[in-house]
PLY file of the C-alpha trace (Angstrom):
ply
format ascii 1.0
element vertex 92
property float x
property float y
property float z
element edge 91
property int vertex1
property int vertex2
end_header
11.01 -48.52 -54.41
8.59 -46.98 -56.86
6.03 -44.59 -55.39
2.36 -45.55 -55.48
0.42 -44.04 -58.33
-3.08 -42.72 -58.04
-4.83 -44.61 -60.81
-8.38 -43.52 -59.91
-8.80 -41.38 -63.00
-7.40 -44.11 -65.21
-9.89 -46.55 -63.69
-12.83 -44.20 -64.29
-11.66 -43.61 -67.85
-11.37 -47.35 -68.53
-14.79 -48.14 -67.05
-16.41 -45.25 -68.92
-14.94 -46.42 -72.23
-16.32 -49.91 -71.57
-19.85 -48.63 -70.89
-19.74 -46.20 -73.80
-18.58 -48.92 -76.15
-21.55 -51.04 -75.07
-23.90 -48.04 -75.42
-24.85 -48.32 -71.74
-24.28 -44.74 -70.67
-26.77 -44.97 -67.81
-24.76 -47.80 -66.24
-21.70 -45.58 -66.31
-23.65 -42.83 -64.54
-24.87 -45.28 -61.87
-21.36 -46.65 -61.42
-19.94 -43.13 -61.15
-22.56 -42.22 -58.54
-21.66 -45.31 -56.49
-17.96 -44.41 -56.75
-18.76 -40.90 -55.52
-20.71 -42.28 -52.54
-17.83 -44.66 -51.77
-15.40 -41.71 -51.89
-17.57 -39.80 -49.39
-17.66 -42.84 -47.12
-13.87 -43.31 -47.28
-12.90 -39.67 -46.89
-15.52 -38.41 -44.43
-16.69 -41.65 -42.78
-20.29 -40.95 -43.72
-22.44 -43.76 -45.00
-26.12 -43.99 -45.71
-28.45 -46.24 -47.62
-30.44 -43.17 -48.66
-29.26 -39.89 -50.10
-31.47 -37.69 -47.99
-31.24 -34.26 -46.38
-29.45 -35.65 -43.33
-26.77 -37.31 -45.48
-26.29 -34.19 -47.59
-26.01 -31.97 -44.52
-23.47 -34.33 -42.93
-21.33 -34.28 -46.08
-21.61 -30.49 -46.28
-20.56 -30.08 -42.68
-17.52 -32.36 -42.94
-16.40 -31.32 -46.42
-16.99 -27.57 -46.13
-18.90 -27.72 -49.42
-22.36 -26.19 -49.56
-25.31 -28.49 -49.06
-26.89 -26.92 -52.14
-23.98 -28.00 -54.35
-23.96 -31.54 -52.94
-27.73 -31.76 -53.41
-27.35 -30.50 -56.99
-24.76 -33.21 -57.75
-27.03 -35.99 -56.52
-30.06 -34.52 -58.32
-28.03 -34.51 -61.53
-27.20 -38.19 -61.03
-30.90 -38.93 -60.50
-31.92 -36.96 -63.58
-29.41 -38.71 -65.81
-30.33 -42.15 -64.49
-34.09 -41.52 -64.99
-33.55 -40.66 -68.64
-31.27 -43.62 -69.28
-32.46 -44.18 -72.82
-31.75 -40.56 -73.78
-28.24 -40.32 -72.36
-25.63 -39.74 -75.00
-21.87 -39.52 -74.94
-22.21 -35.71 -75.05
-24.21 -35.70 -71.77
-21.43 -37.44 -69.92
0 1
1 2
2 3
3 4
4 5
5 6
6 7
7 8
8 9
9 10
10 11
11 12
12 13
13 14
14 15
15 16
16 17
17 18
18 19
19 20
20 21
21 22
22 23
23 24
24 25
25 26
26 27
27 28
28 29
29 30
30 31
31 32
32 33
33 34
34 35
35 36
36 37
37 38
38 39
39 40
40 41
41 42
42 43
43 44
44 45
45 46
46 47
47 48
48 49
49 50
50 51
51 52
52 53
53 54
54 55
55 56
56 57
57 58
58 59
59 60
60 61
61 62
62 63
63 64
64 65
65 66
66 67
67 68
68 69
69 70
70 71
71 72
72 73
73 74
74 75
75 76
76 77
77 78
78 79
79 80
80 81
81 82
82 83
83 84
84 85
85 86
86 87
87 88
88 89
89 90
90 91
């Protein structure tokens, strides 16, 4: 029996190439953000419709990662999505 392979990175790479080929970088960013939220839900059993202070603090508490860093990650997603027309391959 062959062991299961973790193909998550391959999936992200394939999806990113698709969006980059179509010049839709902002869609890749939004997809990546949703994947990150899904990962948090799966690993830490935390779900929320809104990325607010309560959500960030819950993730920080369960993951042992600072709330400031988690907040910074989500702010970066927001910034990149807001400037969707200016996103280049280099930004990603």
